[in-house]
RODO-2510 file (C-alpha; in nm, 4 decimals, decimal comma):
residues 441
     n   res          X          Y          Z
     1     m     1,9640     0,4556    -3,1710
     2     k     1,6404     0,4520    -3,3705
     3     r     1,4455     0,3066    -3,0798
     4     t     1,6021     0,5550    -2,8369
     5     t     1,5000     0,8407    -3,0653
     6     i     1,1429     0,7105    -3,0899
     7     a     1,1275     0,6673    -2,7124
     8     t     1,2516     1,0227    -2,6576
     9     m     0,9914     1,1602    -2,8976
    10     l     0,7142     0,9679    -2,7204
    11     v     0,8090     1,1146    -2,3820
    12     l     0,8459     1,4650    -2,5228
    13     g     0,5105     1,4310    -2,6979
    14     l     0,3305     1,3389    -2,3780
    15     f     0,5092     1,6171    -2,1902
    16     a     0,4069     1,8691    -2,4574
    17     a     0,0477     1,7416    -2,4450
    18     a     0,0391     1,7952    -2,0686
    19     w     0,2027     2,1384    -2,1089
    20     f    -0,0452     2,2718    -2,3653
    21     l    -0,3634     2,0753    -2,2879
    22     l    -0,3488     2,0970    -1,9080
    23     s    -0,1003     2,3555    -1,7779
    24     p     0,2770     2,4058    -1,7624
    25     v     0,2902     2,3609    -1,3843
    26     t     0,1017     2,0313    -1,4184
    27     a     0,3446     1,9126    -1,6851
    28     l     0,6370     2,0038    -1,4597
    29     l     0,4775     1,8073    -1,1742
    30     y     0,4411     1,5032    -1,4008
    31     l     0,8050     1,5302    -1,5081
    32     a     0,9300     1,5641    -1,1490
    33     t     0,7237     1,2638    -1,0393
    34     g     0,8421     1,0648    -1,3399
    35     l     1,2075     1,1329    -1,2573
    36     a     1,1604     1,0249    -0,8940
    37     t     0,9724     0,7155    -1,0090
    38     a     1,2547     0,6378    -1,2525
    39     v     1,4875     0,5901    -0,9538
    40     v     1,2501     0,3223    -0,8212
    41     v     1,2310     0,1534    -1,1632
    42     l     1,6091     0,1629    -1,1858
    43     g     1,6227    -0,0288    -0,8568
    44     l     1,3833    -0,2918    -0,9946
    45     n     1,5941    -0,3149    -1,3107
    46     i     1,8978    -0,3967    -1,0965
    47     q     1,7084    -0,6762    -0,9219
    48     w     1,5230    -0,8250    -1,2183
    49     g     1,7208    -0,7069    -1,5196
    50     y     2,0640    -0,7808    -1,3710
    51     a     1,9953    -1,0846    -1,1517
    52     g     1,6483    -1,2164    -1,2406
    53     l     1,5040    -1,1625    -0,8901
    54     f     1,1260    -1,1221    -0,9044
    55     n     1,0363    -0,8640    -0,6403
    56     a     0,6627    -0,8250    -0,5821
    57     g     0,7167    -0,6131    -0,2715
    58     i     0,8318    -0,2868    -0,4299
    59     l     0,5644    -0,0992    -0,2371
    60     g     0,7240    -0,1839     0,0971
    61     f     1,0660    -0,0413     0,0110
    62     v     0,9124     0,2710    -0,1432
    63     a     0,7048     0,3260     0,1718
    64     l     1,0113     0,2841     0,3933
    65     g     1,1911     0,5492     0,1907
    66     g     0,8933     0,7791     0,2246
    67     y     0,8874     0,7353     0,6003
    68     a     1,2620     0,8065     0,6197
    69     a     1,1984     1,1490     0,4660
    70     v     0,9510     1,2126     0,7477
    71     m     1,1747     1,0732     1,0208
    72     i     1,4694     1,2913     0,9194
    73     s     1,3167     1,6204     0,8039
    74     v     1,0048     1,6710     1,0192
    75     p     1,0697     1,8485     1,3534
    76     s     1,0240     1,6535     1,6739
    77     v     0,7237     1,7005     1,9038
    78     p     0,8678     1,7960     2,2472
    79     a     0,5561     1,7104     2,4475
    80     a     0,5404     1,3597     2,2998
    81     l     0,9116     1,3050     2,3579
    82     d     0,8838     1,4167     2,7182
    83     a     0,5856     1,1876     2,7764
    84     g     0,7126     0,8646     2,6250
    85     g     1,0528     0,9183     2,4678
    86     a     1,2525     0,7672     2,7554
    87     g     1,0332     0,4580     2,7763
    88     l     1,0459     0,4115     2,4000
    89     a     1,4237     0,4437     2,3951
    90     m     1,4538     0,1854     2,6755
    91     a     1,2221    -0,0568     2,4922
    92     l     1,4235    -0,0184     2,1708
    93     a     1,7494    -0,0707     2,3612
    94     k     1,6100    -0,3892     2,5131
    95     g     1,5011    -0,5032     2,1684
    96     a     1,8497    -0,4445     2,0249
    97     a     2,0068    -0,6301     2,3171
    98     a     1,7650    -0,9201     2,2656
    99     l     1,8570    -0,9437     1,8959
   100     v     2,2267    -0,9553     1,9812
   101     l     2,1603    -1,2212     2,2460
   102     i     1,9574    -1,4348     2,0023
   103     w     2,2304    -1,4083     1,7390
   104     a     2,5052    -1,4915     1,9894
   105     a     2,3070    -1,7874     2,1228
   106     g     2,2674    -1,9236     1,7718
   107     k     2,6423    -1,8989     1,7136
   108     a     2,7234    -2,0589     2,0480
   109     v     2,5166    -2,3723     1,9785
   110     a     2,5756    -2,3866     1,6041
   111     w     2,7095    -2,7421     1,6464
   112     l     2,3582    -2,8618     1,7347
   113     p     2,1086    -2,9656     1,4636
   114     r     1,9679    -2,6681     1,2776
   115     s     1,6109    -2,7409     1,3864
   116     v     1,7172    -2,7275     1,7519
   117     v     1,8997    -2,3967     1,7027
   118     n     1,6005    -2,2438     1,5265
   119     t     1,3636    -2,3594     1,7992
   120     a     1,5862    -2,2157     2,0710
   121     q     1,6130    -1,8816     1,8916
   122     l     1,2356    -1,8711     1,8436
   123     l     1,1784    -1,9329     2,2144
   124     l     1,4261    -1,6572     2,3024
   125     a     1,2448    -1,4207     2,0647
   126     l     0,9093    -1,4973     2,2295
   127     a     1,0589    -1,4390     2,5738
   128     a     1,2065    -1,1063     2,4589
   129     y     0,8662    -1,0053     2,3182
   130     v     0,6950    -1,0753     2,6510
   131     w     0,9726    -0,8865     2,8338
   132     i     0,9644    -0,5749     2,6120
   133     k     0,5949    -0,5466     2,5243
   134     p     0,4596    -0,3822     2,8469
   135     e     0,7218    -0,1065     2,8496
   136     f     0,6825    -0,0436     2,4769
   137     l     0,3011    -0,0208     2,4918
   138     a     0,3172     0,2120     2,7924
   139     a     0,5537     0,4446     2,6035
   140     v     0,3306     0,4417     2,2943
   141     e     0,0208     0,5185     2,5003
   142     a     0,2008     0,8090     2,6680
   143     i     0,3074     0,9504     2,3301
   144     e    -0,0398     0,9213     2,1768
   145     s    -0,2125     1,0799     2,4759
   146     a     0,0327     1,3695     2,5230
   147     e    -0,1161     1,7165     2,4797
   148     t     0,0716     1,9204     2,2156
   149     a     0,0657     2,2890     2,1273
   150     d    -0,0064     2,1978     1,7641
   151     v    -0,3170     1,9794     1,7569
   152     t    -0,2200     1,8469     1,4128
   153     m     0,0804     1,6774     1,5750
   154     k    -0,1056     1,5182     1,8658
   155     g    -0,0125     1,1560     1,9198
   156     f     0,2949     1,1822     1,6975
   157     i     0,6559     1,1697     1,8117
   158     g     0,7869     1,3674     1,5128
   159     g     1,1236     1,3464     1,3445
   160     m     1,4718     1,4945     1,3762
   161     g     1,4373     1,8262     1,1888
   162     l     1,7438     1,7606     0,9702
   163     p     1,7950     1,8433     0,5967
   164     v     1,5679     1,6437     0,3707
   165     l     1,8522     1,5310     0,1429
   166     l     1,9838     1,3362     0,4408
   167     g     1,6372     1,1810     0,4624
   168     w     1,6680     1,0624     0,1025
   169     a     1,9981     0,8919     0,1854
   170     v     1,8544     0,7401     0,5048
   171     g     1,5585     0,6167     0,3010
   172     g     1,7972     0,4143     0,0884
   173     v     1,9806     0,2807     0,3946
   174     l     1,6577     0,1852     0,5738
   175     a     1,5196     0,0067     0,2671
   176     g     1,8532    -0,1672     0,2186
   177     l     1,8608    -0,2939     0,5784
   178     v     1,5110    -0,4371     0,5484
   179     a     1,6013    -0,5878     0,2102
   180     w     1,9045    -0,7558     0,3687
   181     f     1,6818    -0,9180     0,6296
   182     v     1,4221    -1,0173     0,3676
   183     g     1,6931    -1,1498     0,1378
   184     k     1,8522    -1,3605     0,4119
   185     v     1,5145    -1,5232     0,4676
   186     t     1,3835    -1,5564     0,1118
   187     l     1,6769    -1,5781    -0,1291
   188     g     1,7369    -1,9329    -0,2378
   189     l     1,3644    -1,9838    -0,2905
   190     r     1,2314    -2,0363    -0,6413
   191     s     1,1122    -1,7245    -0,8232
   192     d     0,7419    -1,7775    -0,7513
   193     y     0,8003    -1,8294    -0,3786
   194     l     1,0308    -1,5272    -0,3687
   195     a     0,7552    -1,3162    -0,5254
   196     i     0,5003    -1,4352    -0,2690
   197     a     0,7423    -1,3727     0,0195
   198     t     0,8300    -1,0191    -0,0921
   199     l     0,4618    -0,9409    -0,1488
   200     g     0,3839    -1,0513     0,2053
   201     i     0,6691    -0,8450     0,3508
   202     a     0,5421    -0,5366     0,1643
   203     e     0,1942    -0,5794     0,3078
   204     i     0,3387    -0,6161     0,6584
   205     i     0,5335    -0,2902     0,6155
   206     r     0,2306    -0,1063     0,4753
   207     t     0,0009    -0,2290     0,7527
   208     f     0,2532    -0,1366     1,0214
   209     l     0,2979     0,2164     0,8864
   210     q    -0,0794     0,2626     0,8637
   211     n    -0,1378     0,1574     1,2237
   212     a     0,1682     0,3002     1,4031
   213     d     0,0047     0,6365     1,4751
   214     w     0,2753     0,7383     1,7205
   215     l     0,5383     0,6885     1,4486
   216     t     0,3643     0,7921     1,1232
   217     r     0,0307     0,9478     1,2341
   218     g    -0,1334     0,6639     1,0404
   219     t    -0,4271     0,7787     0,8313
   220     l    -0,3983     1,1348     0,9660
   221     t    -0,0884     1,1947     0,7450
   222     v     0,2225     1,4052     0,8094
   223     s     0,2613     1,7416     0,6355
   224     p     0,4391     1,9550     0,5298
   225     i     0,7634     1,7826     0,4303
   226     d     1,0476     2,0007     0,3068
   227     w     1,2075     1,9991    -0,0366
   228     p     1,5849     1,9950    -0,0884
   229     v     1,5362     2,3206    -0,2810
   230     p     1,3028     2,6137    -0,2110
   231     g     0,9473     2,4951    -0,2642
   232     p     0,6641     2,6827    -0,4352
   233     r     0,5677     2,8570    -0,1107
   234     e     0,9222     2,9816    -0,0453
   235     v     0,9651     3,0936    -0,4078
   236     n     0,6349     3,2798    -0,3990
   237     d     0,7402     3,4565    -0,0778
   238     w     1,0706     3,5549    -0,2406
   239     l     0,8926     3,6829    -0,5515
   240     a     0,6528     3,8836    -0,3361
   241     a     0,9507     4,0537    -0,1702
   242     h     1,1736     4,1032    -0,4765
   243     g     0,9301     4,1352    -0,7639
   244     p     0,7754     3,8889    -1,0119
   245     v     0,9576     3,6898    -1,2792
   246     n     0,8068     3,7034    -1,6265
   247     l     0,7555     3,3497    -1,7572
   248     e     0,4655     3,4263    -1,9866
   249     w     0,6875     3,3464    -2,2860
   250     l     0,6673     2,9855    -2,1633
   251     g     0,2915     3,0062    -2,1237
   252     i     0,3180     3,0285    -1,7437
   253     a     0,0849     3,2794    -1,5819
   254     a     0,2262     3,5316    -1,3355
   255     d     0,0444     3,3762    -1,0379
   256     q     0,1962     3,0351    -1,1200
   257     s     0,5558     3,1449    -1,1726
   258     g     0,6587     3,0611    -0,8139
   259     t     0,5185     2,7087    -0,8386
   260     a     0,6827     2,6581    -1,1772
   261     i     1,0253     2,7801    -1,0600
   262     g     1,0133     2,5623    -0,7486
   263     r     0,9247     2,2542    -0,9530
   264     m     1,1962     2,3340    -1,2083
   265     m     1,4568     2,3405    -0,9314
   266     y     1,3267     2,0110    -0,7944
   267     i     1,3486     1,8615    -1,1449
   268     i     1,7134     1,9690    -1,1707
   269     v     1,8005     1,7971    -0,8402
   270     a     1,6078     1,4806    -0,9303
   271     a     1,7633     1,4694    -1,2781
   272     l     2,1158     1,5055    -1,1391
   273     i     2,0576     1,2203    -0,8929
   274     l     1,9078     1,0012    -1,1654
   275     i     2,1934     1,0704    -1,4070
   276     a     2,4521     0,9903    -1,1388
   277     l     2,2761     0,6624    -1,0568
   278     v     2,2466     0,5622    -1,4237
   279     l     2,6169     0,6302    -1,4835
   280     m     2,7158     0,4238    -1,1771
   281     m     2,4881     0,1365    -1,2774
   282     e     2,6183     0,1416    -1,6350
   283     r     2,9727     0,1198    -1,5011
   284     a     2,8741    -0,1675    -1,2713
   285     l     2,6958    -0,3493    -1,5547
   286     a     3,0062    -0,3320    -1,7752
   287     s     3,2335    -0,4584    -1,4979
   288     p     3,3149    -0,8222    -1,4150
   289     w     3,0567    -0,7957    -1,1359
   290     g     2,7871    -0,7060    -1,3883
   291     r     2,8834    -0,9909    -1,6196
   292     m     2,8761    -1,2307    -1,3253
   293     m     2,5270    -1,1129    -1,2254
   294     r     2,3963    -1,1715    -1,5776
   295     a     2,5573    -1,5155    -1,5793
   296     i     2,3751    -1,5983    -1,2554
   297     r     2,0520    -1,4655    -1,4044
   298     d     2,0838    -1,6689    -1,7241
   299     n     2,2032    -1,9967    -1,5704
   300     y     2,1911    -2,0264    -1,1933
   301     d     2,3311    -2,3805    -1,1812
   302     a     2,6171    -2,3140    -1,4229
   303     a     2,7295    -2,0081    -1,2241
   304     a     2,7218    -2,2102    -0,9014
   305     a     2,9193    -2,4885    -1,0688
   306     m     3,1870    -2,2338    -1,1606
   307     g     3,2367    -2,1610    -0,7911
   308     k     3,0290    -1,8441    -0,7567
   309     n     2,8481    -1,7838    -0,4284
   310     v     2,5145    -1,7338    -0,6010
   311     v     2,2993    -1,6603    -0,2964
   312     r     2,5465    -1,4041    -0,1627
   313     r     2,5637    -1,2249    -0,4981
   314     q     2,1852    -1,2236    -0,5259
   315     l     2,1654    -1,0762    -0,1773
   316     e     2,4029    -0,7980    -0,2877
   317     v     2,1950    -0,7052    -0,5886
   318     f     1,8672    -0,7356    -0,3982
   319     v     1,9905    -0,4921    -0,1327
   320     l     2,1322    -0,2562    -0,3973
   321     g     1,8019    -0,2427    -0,5826
   322     a     1,6095    -0,1843    -0,2599
   323     i     1,8397     0,1072    -0,1731
   324     l     1,7406     0,2802    -0,4960
   325     m     1,3736     0,2059    -0,4273
   326     g     1,4068     0,3667    -0,0854
   327     i     1,5722     0,6762    -0,2322
   328     g     1,2983     0,7035    -0,4949
   329     g     1,0284     0,6622    -0,2299
   330     a     1,1801     0,9443    -0,0241
   331     m     1,1955     1,1665    -0,3332
   332     l     0,8283     1,0999    -0,4104
   333     t     0,7203     1,1769    -0,0531
   334     s     0,9179     1,5016    -0,0482
   335     l     0,7678     1,6050    -0,3811
   336     a     0,4158     1,5472    -0,2493
   337     t     0,5084     1,7280     0,0781
   338     l     0,2807     1,4692     0,2411
   339     f     0,3278     1,1241     0,3904
   340     n     0,0105     0,9186     0,3824
   341     p     0,0602     0,5453     0,4502
   342     s    -0,2898     0,4752     0,3160
   343     a    -0,1867     0,6042    -0,0269
   344     y     0,0528     0,3147    -0,0885
   345     h    -0,1468     0,0778    -0,3072
   346     p    -0,0020    -0,2204    -0,4987
   347     p    -0,1473    -0,1094    -0,8375
   348     r     0,0456     0,2198    -0,8172
   349     y     0,3652     0,1135    -0,6443
   350     t     0,4098    -0,2434    -0,7691
   351     f     0,2060    -0,3151    -1,0818
   352     l     0,2789     0,0199    -1,2448
   353     i     0,6520    -0,0061    -1,1641
   354     w     0,6656    -0,3470    -1,3303
   355     a     0,4765    -0,2125    -1,6317
   356     m     0,7336     0,0662    -1,6630
   357     l     1,0236    -0,1796    -1,6676
   358     i     0,8556    -0,4204    -1,9100
   359     v     0,7667    -0,1454    -2,1562
   360     g     1,0995     0,0334    -2,1224
   361     g     1,3243    -0,2694    -2,1466
   362     s     1,4467    -0,5011    -1,8726
   363     g     1,8232    -0,5111    -1,8293
   364     n     1,8741    -0,1683    -1,9876
   365     n     1,9068     0,1316    -1,7567
   366     l     1,8041     0,3801    -2,0261
   367     g     1,5044     0,1612    -2,1024
   368     a     1,4058     0,1679    -1,7341
   369     v     1,4228     0,5492    -1,7291
   370     f     1,2209     0,5772    -2,0495
   371     g     0,9587     0,3321    -1,9225
   372     a     0,9182     0,5288    -1,5995
   373     l     0,8709     0,8643    -1,7759
   374     f     0,6523     0,7314    -2,0574
   375     i     0,4207     0,5076    -1,8536
   376     y     0,3763     0,7611    -1,5733
   377     m     0,2845     1,0416    -1,8133
   378     l     0,0578     0,8027    -2,0039
   379     w    -0,1018     0,7049    -1,6707
   380     e    -0,1698     1,0686    -1,5824
   381     m    -0,2773     1,1824    -1,9300
   382     s    -0,5210     0,8954    -1,9809
   383     e    -0,7854     1,0516    -1,7581
   384     p    -0,8064     1,4018    -1,9152
   385     i    -0,7904     1,2585    -2,2665
   386     a    -1,0605     1,0049    -2,1816
   387     q    -1,2782     1,2792    -2,0320
   388     f    -1,2418     1,4824    -2,3505
   389     l    -1,3328     1,1835    -2,5682
   390     f    -1,6173     1,0671    -2,3448
   391     l    -1,7792     1,4094    -2,3201
   392     g    -1,7282     1,4782    -2,6899
   393     g    -1,8716     1,1386    -2,7761
   394     a    -2,1691     1,2009    -2,5473
   395     d    -2,2456     1,5257    -2,7301
   396     a    -2,2243     1,3450    -3,0642
   397     l    -2,4564     1,0681    -2,9472
   398     a    -2,7033     1,3226    -2,8111
   399     a    -2,7050     1,4935    -3,1516
   400     v    -2,7689     1,1663    -3,3365
   401     f    -3,0186     1,0256    -3,0873
   402     p    -3,2417     1,3064    -2,9563
   403     g    -3,3409     1,2594    -2,5962
   404     w    -3,0393     1,0449    -2,5085
   405     e    -2,8608     1,1625    -2,1948
   406     p    -2,5142     1,0519    -2,0825
   407     p    -2,4742     0,8865    -1,7411
   408     a    -2,4271     1,1326    -1,4584
   409     d    -2,0934     0,9762    -1,3611
   410     l    -1,9506     0,9728    -1,7141
   411     a    -1,6649     1,2063    -1,6226
   412     s    -1,5647     0,9985    -1,3196
   413     r    -1,5531     0,6841    -1,5315
   414     a    -1,2680     0,8370    -1,7291
   415     s    -1,0291     0,7681    -1,4408
   416     q    -1,0825     0,3946    -1,4958
   417     m    -0,9361     0,4281    -1,8449
   418     r    -0,5892     0,4439    -1,6893
   419     v    -0,5775     0,0699    -1,6289
   420     i    -0,7099    -0,0043    -1,9779
   421     v    -0,4555     0,2240    -2,1448
   422     i    -0,1630     0,0777    -1,9480
   423     g    -0,2863    -0,2723    -2,0281
   424     m    -0,3002    -0,1860    -2,3969
   425     a     0,0510    -0,0420    -2,3798
   426     l     0,1740    -0,3676    -2,2251
   427     i     0,0001    -0,5809    -2,4875
   428     i     0,1348    -0,3747    -2,7770
   429     t     0,4855    -0,3793    -2,6307
   430     m     0,4828    -0,7544    -2,5751
   431     r     0,3554    -0,8087    -2,9306
   432     y     0,5934    -0,5822    -3,1215
   433     a     0,8846    -0,5334    -2,8762
   434     p     0,8831    -0,8311    -2,6361
   435     k     1,2159    -0,7242    -2,4825
   436     g     1,1016    -0,3633    -2,4341
   437     v     1,1221    -0,0483    -2,6382
   438     i     1,4937    -0,0090    -2,5503
   439     p     1,6019    -0,3699    -2,4872
   440     e     1,9136    -0,5053    -2,3272
   441     r     2,2049    -0,5379    -2,5663
***
């Protein structure tokens, strides 16, 4: 209880610092992003804290969730669909049929040596690739060259124009499906090989999303993406029609009230989802399933000797964690109202997520939530605080040493303090709380 109280005070302190030193709307943005990120960290806690699976490919599942928000909520582009939609659908149908055929062929000759079966399936896959590739490339070229009424959507097939909350759910499903495939291939490997495999899969996903212009617009980005609640623009339009809302007692200026209200509503939705997920995971952790997962984590061989299907159970928890990562990735993309595949970098979406779990406490869901909120706000607040200290220190040095001038890029160097501050937080945590601020009981 003492540690939980200290953790709560740390998060509230950083939130208050952002509220009063920067602006209330900025603090609300940090809180909303922290809550969405906490869903991702909760997924990692399920994989590592429950089952001991080292996932170095968090970025890939987060990016898949982000794309799902685009695929579901963004309207379709009729001109692109008319140009290449039929050919694309036929190519995808052929691909699905080829997968079924490869699977059925493997089952039919399962009595043969495994190396022979694998070779036959590989040859079938190569033949299917040669068969499908021309039709697929022709459809993609037609989509990317189609003339559209909106030039910002040129070369893009668009989405389905459905509610964004459905996109969040589909983000979890899509990430879970990919995790099932990855898990079938990689689970059973030792932890270091599993980490390398998941890292490679994440880079494949990121590279594909960056280069599939017809599907994601690549580096051109997709925007805007809807919120599940009225966004700042909609709230401002409503206030313009019905009169302003006085939030000056919270320190929020009149021209920022619409943005603040929109972000508050988003925070409520994100908090409700996070609370529901934490309660479900706490119930699962206290169940026989949760005790079994911790037994597998602590002693793989002993659990297998007791008759547990270890690889199957690890696959379950790997997929479950990836589902939460996909949901969190969709929430983050919706919050940004922008999908930019080039923005998915391992330091932000893998290293920082691991730092959050380590600082918060692996194996403890409340610790994962605290780590996400604390580390993200610390990450964001490091730059303005460093700028204040750097510029103040430069003035002091100039007063002591007449004629001394600070470097021209002193302010920009403050952004590099983020990595140093997070590194210091990790070192301090590992020294004084090696199991995290709120450790597993």
